[in-house]
N, C-alpha and C positions, 0 to 999 in steps of 0.2 A: 406463616411461619417465620420465627425469628431466626436471621441468619449471622454469621460471625464475619460477613464481608467487611465491617469495620474494623476488624484487627489485621487485616491484610499489610497495613502500613508498618507494623512492629514485625511481621516475619512473613516474607513472601511465600514460604513453604506451607503456609496456612491454605494457600489455592489449591494444593494437592488434596489436603486432608479435608478441606471443604467440599469438594468436588466429589471425592470418594465417600465421604460419610452423608452428604446430603440426601434428604428423603426422597427428592425426585429421581437420582441416579438408582435408588433401591428398586424402581419399577421394574427394568431400569430406563431411564429416559434422559434427554438432554436438559441441562438447566434452560428457563426461559431466557430469552434473548435479551430481554431488559436487565436481567441479573447478570448475564454474560457481559453487557456492556458496562455495568458497573464494576464488575471486577476488572475488566480491561482499564478503565478509568483509574483504578486505583494503583493498577500496574505502572501505567503511564506516570502517574503523579510521582511515585517512588523513584522512576528512572528516567525523568523528563529530560535532564541534561544531556546525557549521551545520544538518547533517542531523537532528540532536536537537532543536535549537533550533526548526526549522520543524515537527518533528513534534509539538512541545508546543503549538502552537497551538490545534488543536482540543481537545486535552485540557483546555488552559485555560479554554477556553470552557465545556467540561462541566462543570468544577469550578465556576465561576460560577454556571451554572445550578443545579446542585445546592445550591450554599451558598443561593442565592436561594429556592429551593423550600423548604427547610428552614426559612428564617427566615419564610416565609409559611404554613408549616404544611400545605402542601398534600400532603408525603408524610411517611412515618416510616419509620425505620430497621427492617429485620427481619434478624435473624441468620438464618444459613444453616440452622441447625438447627431453625428455627422455619417454614421456608418451606412446608412440608406444612400447617400450620395456616392459611395465607394463600392457598391455592392457588385459591380462587375471588375473590380481591380483584384489583384492578387493580394490577398490579406493573410497575414499571420499574427499570431497572438503570442506574447511574451510577459511573462510575470503578472499577467491580468490585464497588461495593456494591449491595444489593437494598433497595428502597422499596416501600412500598404506600401509595396515595393515602388521605390521611386523611378524617376526617368534614366537614372544611372544604372539600372538593373542590367541591362543589355551590355554595356561598356565593362561591366564589373562581373558578368556572367563566369568566366573560366576560373577567377579567383573565388567567386562565391561558391561554386560548386565544390572547390577543393576544400575551403573552409568549411562548408556545409558537412561534408563527407567527414572531416576530423571531427567536426562538432557532435554529429551524431555517434561516432565510435566513442567519443569521450563521454558523451551523455549515457550511452548504455553501459560503459564501465562504471560510471558514477553510479547509475541506478542499482547496479549489481551489488556494488561496494556498500551502497546504503542499505539495501533490503538485507544482505547477509550480514551486515553489521548490527542492525537492529534486531535481528533474530537471535544473534549471538548474546545481545545484552539480555535477551529474555531468558536465555539459556543459563546466564550467570546471575540472574536476578536476585537469587538467595546469597550471592556474595558481595562484598564490598566493591562497586564498579572501578575497575583499573581500565582506563581507556587504552593504555598500551597493550593489556591483555587482549581486549576485543580487536585492535587492529591487526595482532599477531595471530589470531585465529581465523581471520578472513581469508587469506590464502588458501587454508585448508579445505575450504568449501567452494571456493570460487568457480573452479572447472566444474565440479560436479553440478552445482546449483545452475550455472551458465547452460550446459546441456541439457539437464532437466527442463529449463524454461524455454529452450528453442524447441524441443519436442512438444512440450505442453503447448505452446502456441500453434505449433503446427497441426497438432490434433484439433485446437479450437477451430482452426481455419477449415479444415476437413469437415468439422461439425458445421460450421456455416454453410459449407457448399451443399451439405445434405440436409439444408433447410432449418437451420437456427436451432430446433430442438436439441438434436444430436451434440450441438456445441454446448448448451447448457447442462446437459447430462454429464459430458466430459469435465466441465470446469468444477462440478459439485465434487466429482469423483476424485480428481487428481490434484486439486488446488492445495492440499496438505502435503505434497510431496516435498516441498522445500523444508517444512518443518522436520519432516522425517529424515532427509539427509543431514540435517544440522543436529538435531536432537537424537537421533537414533545411529548416526554416522554409517549410513548405507551407501549402497550404489544407486546409480540413476534408476536402474530397471526396478530394484528393489523399493525404491521410493514411490513408483508409480503403483505398483502391486500394494504396497502397505497402506497408501492412501484410499486405494480403492476398497480394501479389506476393511478399513476403519468406518468407511461411509457406507458401506454397501445395504447394511441394515437400518441406516438412518438417513438415506438419500433425501426424503421428503423433509423431515426436521432440519436438515441442514441447509437445503434449498429455502426453506422459509426464513433461515437467519440471514441468508444472502439478501433476500427481498427485505428484512428489516434493517440490514444496513444501507440498501439503497434508498429505503424510504428517509431513513435517519440523515444520509448525505444530501438527499433532495431537499430537505427541510432547511438545512443550513444554508443551501444553495438559494432557496427561496428568501432566507433571511438577508443574504448579501444583496439580492434584488431589492429587496425592502430600503436596505440602507443605501443604496445607489438612488433610489426614487427620493428618499427622504432627505440625504445629505446633497444631492445633485453634485457630486464630486467624483469624477472618473479615479483620480489619484487616491482619495480616502479609500473607496471601494477597492481598489487593486492592492492597497496596503494591507486592509483587513483581511481580504480573500487571502492574501500569501500567509499571513499570521493563522488563519485558520487552517489553510492547507499544512503549515508546519506540525499542527497538533493532530489534524485528521489522519496524515498520512502514517505515522507510527501508530496511531491509535485503531487504524484498520488493520494493521499486521497484528496487534496485540488482540484485538477482538477475535480474529480468526485462529490466533493462538490459544485463546482459551477454548475455543469451540474443538480445536485439536485435541488439548489436554483433555477435554470432557470426553471425547470420543475414545482417547486411548485409556482411560480409567475405565471406562463401562467395559471396552473390550477386554482389558485385564481381569475384570471382575467377572464377565461372562465365560472367560476361558479357564478359570480357577477351577 
């Protein structure tokens, strides 16, 4: 069946009409994951500048942390081919590079703890701003992107998305305690809550309720799309491993890994946004 996905670059509103009028939805059913990924790719291409700029924020903080840690000699770089000799050391990974805590670790311990706590807080805030900002970009995809507009909208959702994610991960941990399967069920049911808060401007409680409502009749198809994304990500990870073997260069692998991450991070958000839009349109059609 011929689709109109090629027209999306001209008008992002085509996403809604395409999803709504597509024959597969008339069954009704979700679009196949490959088509969803294609749509996500087109949305990313159209809005890549603000998306990548926002995705850079957490990575930039990681870079600052790594540079400060290196200057203070808390950690030393370990080439990948020497990891076996350091398997019993305290090892950390920053921006694709592997480091081991140096002999100065104990003497710098109080300062390191303080700096580490500050960094964790900043990293969490940066992650939230990056996540919310990218979803706000998607919300305004049918407009001319004004980065100032995106920045101004982030505070409106920050507290609600933060609270939602706290409860979301607490529910996930509870699911893990209950032997993993409940965790998977909870993740699939509630993952779209962050989109609900930003696109439908709801409360945290309503976001959980709405996300479950959208997924409840399509849990298994949504789960399959999770698996598809995991496999897609693993294939890219395997490609990076082959690059490491072929190039025999840790630095080249790290650079490419971070460039790929700059694309995959927003692409993953967009991919699940497309599923969310797909579910919402099906739900609206069923309830008419």
